[in-house]
N, C-alpha and C positions, 0 to 999 in steps of 0.2 A: 504493500500500500504506500509506503513512504517513497519507494522508487517511482511508482506511477504518478504520485503527486508531484515529485520533482520534475519529471518529464513534462507533465502538464504545464507547470510554471515556465519551463524553458521555452516551450513552443508558443504559448499564449503571450507571455511577457515579451519574448523576443520579437514576435510578429508585430505587437503593438508599438514597441519602441522603434522598430525598423520602419514602420509606416510614417513615423514622425521625422525620419531621416537622421536620427542620432545614433550612428553605429557604435561609437565608443560607449555611450550610455547603455546600449543594448548588451555590449560585451561585458561591461561591469555587472549589469544585472544578472546575466547568465552565470557569471562566475560566482556571484553571491548565492544564487540558488543552488549551484553545484556544491559549494561549501556547506550550505545549510543541509542539503540532502546527505552529504557525507556524514555530518554530525548526527543526523537522524538515523542513518543506518547503523552507526556505532552505538547509538543509544538502544536500538532494538536488535539484539543479537539474533543470528540466524542459526540454522542447523549446523553450520560449520563450526560454531562456537559451542557445540555439544549441548544445545538446549533445544528440546523438542517443541516447546511452547514459548514463543517470543514474549518476554515480559519486560516492561520498563524497569531498569535497575533502581529507579528512585522509589518504586513502590515497596513498602515494607510488609513483612508477613503480618497477617491478621493476628496470629497467636504465636508467641514464643515463650520460652521458659521464664525469662525475667519478668514478663508481663503477667504471666499466669501464677507465678509463685506467691503473689500477694493476694490472690483470689481465694476466698474461703472454700471454693469448690475444687481446689487443686486435687484433693484426694478423689473427688468424683471423676475427674478427667483421667487420672493416672493410676488410681488404686493405692497410692502411697502418700504419706504426709511429706511435707517439704523436708523435714529432718531425715526421714527414711530415704527419700530421693537422693539426698546428699551422701548418705552412707553408701547406697548402691553405686552412685557415681564414683566415689573414691574406690570402692571395691573393684570396679571395672578399669581402674587405672587413671581416672581423671581426664582432664581435657587434653593433656599432652599425649596420652595413649589413643584416645578415641579419635582425635582429629588426624592422627597419623596412620590410621588404619588404611592399608592399601586396598585396592580393588580386587584382591586375590579371591574373595568370596563371591564375586559378581556372577550373576546368572547369564548376563548378556555381554555383547561386545561394546556396550556403551561405556565410554570412559570420560566422564565430565571433568571440568577443571576443578581446582581446589575450591572448596565451598567456603562461604562466609559464615556458615552456621557453626556455632560452638558445639563442643561435646555435649553440654547440657541440653541444647536444642535437639540434638540427634536422639539422645536418650528419651527426652520428653516426647518427641514424635513417635518413637517406637512404643512407649507405654500408652500413648493416646490411641494409637492404632490397635494395640492388643486389648486395652480395657474397654474402649467405646466401639470398636469394630468399624471405624470409619472407612468407607471406600477410598481407594487410592486417589481417585479424582477429587474427592472432597478435601482430603488431607493435603493434597498438592496445592489446592486453591488457598487453603488456610496458611500453609507454609510459604506460598508464593514461589514454588519451584516446579519444575517439570515432572510429569508422572514417571518417565524412565529414570530420572535421577533419584526421585524419592523411592522408587521400587528398589534400586540398588542400595540406597542408604539404609533402608529398613532391613534388607537381607543381610548386609554387612553387620548391622547392630545385632540381629538375631543370632548370627553365627558367633559373634564375639561374646555375647552374654552367655550363650549356651556353653561355650568352651571354658569360660571362667567358672561357671557353676559346676561343670563336669570335673574340672581339676580339683574342686573342693569336695567332691562327693564322698570320698572315703573318710575325710575328717568330719563330715556331717552325719556319720553313722555311729553313734555312741554305743558303748558296750552295755550289757545288762547291769553290770556293777555300777557304772556311772549313772545310769538312770535310776538305780535303787535309792540314791540320795534324794530326799525330799520327794518321794514318789507320790503323786496325787491319789486321793482316796479311791477313785473308781478302779485303779490298777493295782492296789495293794493286795487283793486276793490272789494275784497271779505272780508267783515268784519267777525270777529270771526272765521276765518278759522283755523282749528286745524290740520287737516291731509288730505293729498292728496293720494288717493288709486288707485291702479291698480293691476291686477292679472298677474301672470307669470306661464307658464307651462313648464315642463321639461320632455323630452322624457325618458321613461324607457323601459327596456327589457320586453317583454311579460311574465307575470307570468304564471306558470304552472297550477295554480288553476283557474278553469273555472269562478268561481264567481268573483275573482279578475280581470280576463281578462275583464269582462263586466264592472266592477266598475271603472277600470282605463282607459277604452277606451274613448277618447275624439272625439266626432263627429265634433268638430271644427278643431282639428289638424289631425284627421284621424289616430290616433296613440295612443298607451298606454302612458299615462302621469300621472304626479302628478302636483298639482297646489297649489300655495300659493298666498296670497294677501300681497303686499308690501305697506307700508305707509311712506310718508316723511313729514317733517315739511316745513314751509314757507322758512326756511333757507337752505333747500335742504338736511337735515340730515335724515338718516333712523331712524324712531321712532317706526315702527311696522312691524314685520314679523310674519305672522300667522303660525299656525301649518300646516304641509303638509297634503293635502287631495287628495283622488283619483280623477283622471281627469274627471270623469263623473258628479261631483258636480257642481252646478251653483255658480256664484259669490255671489249671495244673500245667498245661503246656507253657504258659507265660512264665510261671515260677521257674520251671526247668530251664527255659531258654534265656531268661533275663539276667542270669548271673547272680541272683539273690542267694542261692544256696552256698555259693563260694564266699559270700560275705558273712555268713553265720559261723558261730563257733560252737563246739561241743558244750552242752549244758544250757544253751540258750533256749528260749521259748518264743513261739510265734502265735499270734491270734488272728483267726480268719472267720468267715462265715461258713455255712454248711456247704457252699459250692466248691470250696477248695479241697479237692481230694488229693492231699499231698502228704498223708501220714507216712507212707512208705519211704518217700524221698527224704523226709525230715528224720525218720528213724535211722536211716542209713548213716547220717552224719551226727547222730546223738542229740537231736533237737526235739523239744517237746512241742506239741500242737494243742492250743486251746481253741475249741470251736464248739458251737451249740450241739448238744446231742440230738440224734435223729430218732423219730418214732419207730421206724422199721415196721414190723408187723404188729406192734402194740397199739392200743387205743389211746393211751395217754402217757405222759412222762411221770417219772417218780418225783417225789417232793424235792429230793436232792438235785435232780436234773433241772427242775423248774427254777430252783435258786441259782444254779450255774448258768442257765440260759439268760436269766435277768441280769446277772452280773456281767456276762459277756456283752449283752446288748447295751448296757450302760457305759461300757468301755469303748465298744466299737462305734458308737454314735459320733465320736470325734473325728474318725477318719472319713465318715460320711459327710461331716461338715466341711472338711478340707476339700473333698471332691466337689461339693457345691460351690465352694469359694473359687475353685479352678474354673468351673463352668460359668461363674459370674462374668468372666472376660467375654465380651460379646463377639470377639473374633472366633471363639470356639463354640458359640451357640448356634442353634439351628443346624442347617446342612452346610458343612464346610466345602467351599468350592474345590474342584479337582486341581485348579491352578496352584493351590496352596500345598499340594501334596509334598513337595520337596522340603517344606519347613514345618509341617504339622508336628513331627516328632520334637523338633527344637522348641516350638511354641508351647506345647504341653509340658515339656520338661521345665522350661523357664517359668510358666505359670504356676507349676507346682512349688518350686522353690521360692518364688516370690511371696507365697503364703507365709513364709517364715518372718517376713517383715511386719506382719500383722500381730496384734496382741492375741495370745493364745486364749481360747475359751476355757481351757482347763485351768489356767492361772486364775481366771475370774472365779471359777468354782472353788479353788483352793483358798482364795482370799475371803470368800463368803463363809467358808467353813471355819477359818481362823476367827472371824468376827463372832460367829455363833458360839464358838467355844469360850471366848472371853466373856 
């Protein structure tokens, strides 16, 4: 548009001035228009400048970290308080690390120039995308950047956060002895308890590949899904997020293939629901299993079994709360588009460990118990 406007001025102004017989004035006017047009072209970058959508450089983003941090709804946008955001930002290496991330994680051949956006802005846009589930086009408009650049930026941040959390995974898996200190009341009846497990399924768009359609179809959910196993400690922290598996796999298969058995030690105990048929696998490594008893051919449970069932249910409710917190991220709600398949495992892993930045519901129960005892 700028080029067409420049040519229009050259033709019309030049003809008008030439009719008046003043060639020098016409020449000066044309040169002025050419210079003006050159400045206009520089102001509006083209595809050669690695910007898919030409945007005036003087236009500022609608929403950035520094503007939003003073807003009371910061936690609504990101799922974290400002203090927890800063802790996460430091954990990821800070501005000097995030801004120097190379495009080695990129999904495309698009290689934009160095961005003017700070490391906090990049983390903020990632959390905004994950928490609120904003489409790329909407978020690109908010951030005032092109969709291809934003897509690469979010992918790079996803890989970086995943790798940082993954490197800390073993340190976030406390032993049963460490968890025995100040163990909350719901878990005291279960000695040597190290991890409480439950599975979570996420709906995905039907794959075009016939084999994947069958592998991802869940007869329980009657939909194409992916499934993970989430594990929490007795203090309510997320300490295990399994790799993502196709929805047709059993809970037993996930436990065997996820590497969880290798992380347990002899004498530990694991708590699950009735669907986890892993007694044999745990017995082989000397680990005890707590799970609700089954009726079998009986009409009702014994009194002792009813007490045990209620005790397990009161403890397992907290891992169900964690799964609900993970699914509060709108990007993981509904049917996840097939285009997100490369990053679904990373997103679920990140969403799981981000729950550790929230206040534990178990600590709230413990505080109430202490007040009641006083």
